[in-house]
ZAMARGU-4260 file (C-alpha; in steps of 0.2 Angstrom, whole numbers, plus 5000, padded with zeros to 4 digits):
<rodrens>
0) 5094/4905/4983 | 5083/4913/4996 | 5071/4920/4984 | 5054/4912/4980 | 5053/4917/4962
5) 5062/4912/4946 | 5069/4929/4942 | 5081/4933/4928 | 5087/4950/4925 | 5103/4957/4917
10) 5115/4969/4926 | 5111/4983/4914 | 5092/4981/4917 | 5094/4979/4936 | 5105/4995/4937
15) 5092/5004/4927 | 5078/4999/4938 | 5088/5003/4953 | 5091/5021/4947 | 5073/5024/4941
20) 5065/5018/4957 | 5077/5027/4969 | 5074/5043/4958 | 5056/5041/4960 | 5057/5042/4979
25) 5067/5058/4977 | 5054/5065/4965 | 5040/5062/4977 | 5049/5072/4990 | 5054/5086/4978
30) 5038/5095/4983 | 5041/5095/5001 | 5048/5109/5012 | 5061/5104/5025 | 5049/5106/5039
35) 5037/5093/5030 | 5050/5079/5032 | 5049/5079/5051 | 5030/5077/5054 | 5023/5061/5061
40) 5004/5064/5064 | 4999/5047/5071 | 5008/5032/5076 | 5003/5022/5060 | 5012/5035/5049
45) 5031/5039/5048 | 5040/5056/5044 | 5045/5057/5026 | 5063/5059/5032 | 5062/5042/5040
50) 5055/5034/5025 | 5069/5040/5014 | 5082/5034/5026 | 5074/5017/5030 | 5073/5012/5012
55) 5092/5015/5011 | 5095/5005/5027 | 5086/4990/5019 | 5100/4989/5006 | 5113/4992/5019
60) 5106/4979/5030 | 5102/4965/5018 | 5112/4967/5003 | 5128/4977/5005 | 5136/4967/5020
65) 5132/4951/5012 | 5139/4954/4995 | 5152/4968/4998 | 5165/4962/5010 | 5174/4980/5011
70) 5158/4990/5014 | 5157/5001/5029 | 5141/5008/5035 | 5138/5027/5032 | 5134/5029/5051
75) 5133/5013/5062 | 5120/5021/5073 | 5108/5022/5058 | 5105/5004/5060 | 5096/5008/5076
80) 5087/5023/5070 | 5080/5016/5053 | 5077/4998/5057 | 5058/4996/5056 | 5053/4979/5063
85) 5067/4967/5060 | 5070/4960/5077 | 5083/4947/5072 | 5094/4961/5064 | 5094/4972/5080
90) 5085/4984/5092 | 5076/4999/5085 | 5070/5016/5089 | 5052/5016/5095 | 5040/5018/5080
95) 5029/5031/5089 | 5044/5042/5092 | 5050/5043/5074 | 5044/5061/5073 | 5055/5066/5087
100) 5071/5063/5077 | 5077/5081/5072 | 5094/5073/5069 | 5100/5067/5057 | 5095/5081/5046
105) 5086/5080/5030 | 5103/5085/5021 | 5112/5071/5030 | 5099/5058/5026 | 5101/5062/5007
110) 5120/5060/5009 | 5116/5043/5016 | 5106/5039/5001 | 5120/5044/4990 | 5132/5034/4999
115) 5121/5018/4998 | 5118/5022/4979 | 5136/5023/4975 | 5140/5007/4983 | 5125/4998/4976
120) 5128/5003/4958 | 5146/4998/4960 | 5141/4981/4967 | 5128/4978/4953 | 5142/4979/4941
125) 5155/4968/4949 | 5145/4955/4959 | 5152/4937/4955 | 5142/4927/4943 | 5139/4913/4954
130) 5130/4924/4967 | 5120/4934/4954 | 5103/4925/4956 | 5103/4927/4974 | 5110/4945/4973
135) 5097/4950/4959 | 5083/4943/4970 | 5088/4953/4985 | 5090/4969/4976 | 5073/4967/4967
140) 5065/4964/4984 | 5073/4980/4990 | 5067/4989/4975 | 5049/4982/4978 | 5051/4987/4996
145) 5055/5005/4991 | 5040/5005/4979 | 5029/5000/4994 | 5036/5015/5004 | 5033/5027/4989
150) 5015/5023/4991 | 5016/5024/5010 | 5026/5040/5009 | 5011/5049/5000 | 4998/5042/5011
155) 5008/5048/5026 | 5011/5065/5019 | 4993/5066/5016 | 4988/5063/5034 | 5003/5074/5040
160) 4996/5088/5030 | 4978/5085/5035 | 4980/5088/5054 | 4986/5106/5049 | 4971/5117/5052
165) 4975/5127/5036 | 4974/5110/5026 | 4989/5114/5015 | 4990/5105/4998 | 5005/5093/4994
170) 5003/5100/4976 | 4992/5114/4970 | 4993/5108/4952 | 4984/5091/4953 | 4970/5089/4941
175) 4952/5089/4948 | 4941/5075/4941 | 4924/5079/4934 | 4908/5071/4938 | 4905/5056/4927
180) 4891/5044/4933 | 4894/5026/4928 | 4881/5013/4932 | 4886/4998/4943 | 4882/4981/4935
185) 4884/4964/4941 | 4896/4952/4933 | 4893/4933/4935 | 4908/4923/4940 | 4909/4904/4940
190) 4913/4893/4955 | 4924/4878/4956 | 4941/4872/4962 | 4952/4886/4957 | 4971/4889/4958
195) 4977/4905/4966 | 4994/4912/4971 | 5009/4917/4961 | 5015/4905/4947 | 5028/4907/4934
200) 5043/4918/4932 | 5046/4935/4939 | 5046/4943/4956 | 5033/4939/4970 | 5033/4941/4988
205) 5034/4925/4999 | 5016/4928/5005 | 5009/4926/4987 | 5015/4908/4988 | 5013/4893/4986
210) 5000/4892/4972 | 4986/4881/4978 | 4968/4876/4975 | 4953/4884/4983 | 4935/4881/4982
215) 4925/4896/4975 | 4906/4897/4974 | 4897/4904/4960 | 4896/4923/4963 | 4894/4940/4956
220) 4906/4955/4957 | 4901/4973/4956 | 4908/4981/4940 | 4916/4996/4949 | 4920/5001/4967
225) 4907/5010/4978 | 4906/5029/4974 | 4906/5043/4986 | 4888/5047/4981 | 4883/5029/4985
230) 4892/5029/5002 | 4884/5046/5006 | 4867/5038/5005 | 4873/5026/5018 | 4878/5040/5029
235) 4861/5049/5026 | 4852/5033/5031 | 4860/5034/5048 | 4872/5020/5043 | 4884/5026/5057
240) 4870/5026/5070 | 4864/5008/5067 | 4873/4995/5077 | 4864/4980/5068 | 4875/4985/5052
245) 4892/4984/5062 | 4904/4971/5068 | 4905/4972/5087 | 4923/4978/5086 | 4919/4991/5073
250) 4904/4997/5083 | 4914/4999/5098 | 4928/5009/5088 | 4915/5020/5080 | 4908/5025/5097
255) 4925/5028/5105 | 4932/5038/5090 | 4916/5047/5085 | 4916/5041/5067 | 4902/5049/5057
260) 4910/5048/5039 | 4926/5043/5030 | 4942/5050/5035 | 4946/5067/5027 | 4927/5071/5024
265) 4920/5087/5031 | 4903/5095/5030 | 4903/5114/5029 | 4887/5124/5027 | 4878/5109/5020
270) 4892/5105/5007 | 4903/5090/5008 | 4921/5093/5006 | 4936/5080/5005 | 4954/5083/5009
275) 4966/5077/4995 | 4984/5079/4991 | 4978/5094/4981 | 4970/5102/4996 | 4952/5103/5001
280) 4940/5100/4987 | 4921/5098/4985 | 4917/5080/4986 | 4914/5072/4969 | 4900/5060/4970
285) 4906/5049/4956 | 4924/5046/4963 | 4927/5029/4972 | 4924/5031/4991 | 4941/5030/4999
290) 4949/5030/5017 | 4936/5019/5024 | 4941/5005/5037 | 4937/4987/5034 | 4923/4989/5047
295) 4915/5003/5037 | 4917/4993/5021 | 4908/4978/5029 | 4894/4989/5037 | 4891/4997/5020
300) 4890/4980/5011 | 4878/4974/5024 | 4867/4990/5022 | 4867/4987/5003 | 4862/4969/5005
305) 4878/4963/4998 | 4895/4957/5005 | 4913/4960/5003 | 4922/4948/4990 | 4935/4935/4996
310) 4953/4938/4991 | 4951/4922/4979 | 4936/4930/4970 | 4946/4946/4968 | 4962/4937/4962
315) 4953/4926/4949 | 4945/4942/4942 | 4962/4952/4942 | 4971/4938/4933 | 4959/4940/4918
320) 4962/4959/4917 | 4977/4969/4911 | 4988/4977/4925 | 4983/4994/4920 | 4974/5008/4929
325) 4975/5025/4939 | 4992/5022/4946 | 5005/5034/4953 | 5011/5038/4935 | 4994/5046/4931
330) 4999/5060/4943 | 4981/5062/4949 | 4985/5056/4966 | 4966/5053/4969 | 4953/5040/4964
335) 4944/5044/4948 | 4927/5040/4942 | 4926/5026/4930 | 4921/5008/4927 | 4931/4992/4930
340) 4945/4999/4940 | 4951/4982/4944 | 4968/4989/4947 | 4972/5006/4953 | 4961/5020/4961
345) 4958/5011/4978 | 4964/4996/4987 | 4949/4985/4989 | 4945/4977/5006 | 4942/4958/5005
350) 4933/4948/5017 | 4948/4937/5019 | 4959/4937/5034 | 4978/4939/5031 | 4984/4921/5034
355) 4997/4910/5026 | 4993/4899/5011 | 4994/4880/5014 | 5012/4876/5013 | 5018/4894/5015
360) 5037/4896/5019 | 5044/4913/5023 | 5061/4918/5016 | 5076/4912/5025 | 5085/4922/5039
365) 5080/4940/5044 | 5070/4943/5028 | 5058/4930/5034 | 5051/4944/5045 | 5045/4954/5030
370) 5028/4947/5029 | 5025/4931/5039 | 5025/4937/5056 | 5011/4949/5052 | 4999/4935/5047
375) 4987/4938/5062 | 4973/4951/5065 | 4974/4959/5048 | 4963/4959/5032 | 4969/4956/5014
380) 4966/4970/5001 | 4969/4968/4982 | 4971/4978/4966 | 4982/4993/4971 | 4977/5012/4972
385) 4981/5029/4964 | 4997/5030/4974 | 5004/5013/4969 | 5019/5014/4957 | 5016/5006/4940
390) 5024/4989/4937 | 5023/4985/4956 | 5007/4974/4955 | 5001/4958/4949 | 4985/4948/4951
395) 4992/4938/4966 | 4998/4953/4975 | 4992/4953/4993 | 4991/4969/5003 | 4986/4969/5021
400) 4980/4982/5034 | 4972/4981/5051 | 4953/4982/5050 | 4953/4999/5059 | 4965/5007/5047
405) 4958/5022/5037 | 4974/5032/5032 | 4978/5020/5017 | 4969/5023/5001 | 4956/5009/5004
410) 4939/5007/4996 | 4924/4995/4993 | 4919/4983/4980 | 4903/4973/4983 | 4900/4955/4979
415) 4885/4943/4981 | 4882/4925/4980 | 4874/4919/4964
</rodrens>
């Protein structure tokens, strides 16, 4: 078996999960107009049409040929158009040019999805029992992959709409949060030799394994993420003009790009506004600050006299919390004021580089490219965000982005040594 988890699921439950997750992707796109599917605003994002096709290609590349001997691809050339980065599978269309693909049309991409769905649901019913464990793991991996793209899809839609001077909303009916100031308090956390990483039954990505021991010092964690109002104090104290607060690469990037505030913030007539999936809104000072890079998070922490937590410190706290929070199913699509917020609202930057755990082994074959080859020059984030599908996370879940990335829903939680 190529999976890393002890996963047991019935055919009925796997088929139900497959339908629900695939339907959720279509629901996210239901508010889009045809022209919205085509846009790629920056190289880091992808057009919605590409996302919708790519997650179907994943099943066509890694499940259907392996377990369905009579399967024929919908269109063989889609393997080139919608492969993301799997070099061992074949060549691919350049990522920066995904927005140049006017064909296939949106209609044809949805026919492609229907074709894959028909064959996948048929295969779930008839796959031979001896191969069920491996098959169930691959399908579950594909469904978790699609959930990752549901989050990315909304992040990309937001950036795509933000570059339009009219700042159109993805949805005009999203609820606006009310100010609700919550004091930040400090939670004492014990040190010692601790175990982190995935353990037990259930799905996990290979990068969450193996479970291993780490040394953690006594420390304190902030009881909630940094708010917009707190981050605004950093801006007003010339935080973006003080090189002593910034890592060298971050300072160079700030000067080159002209950063003066988080992504999507604007000041008009002395009033701070923020672009959201609900359009332009007055900045709520009590919402968690979001769309900040690792460099900005680190500079803020240094300005505040604190530091960013390690991923081990975050995981150990997450493991003691229920996996509940402001996720995609809350339909706010925006971080909310609150306390705790260990899961949901904003992905929290850690101070830990994205690197393999001791004894890490990637998945066998081409699926080994999923995570392992990105373990360089990126930073780990924990906890999920307001666009993360419910049921997708666990305490050991490791997300990762480059330190300059700001288009994801990323925020800041502070830590300090005890």
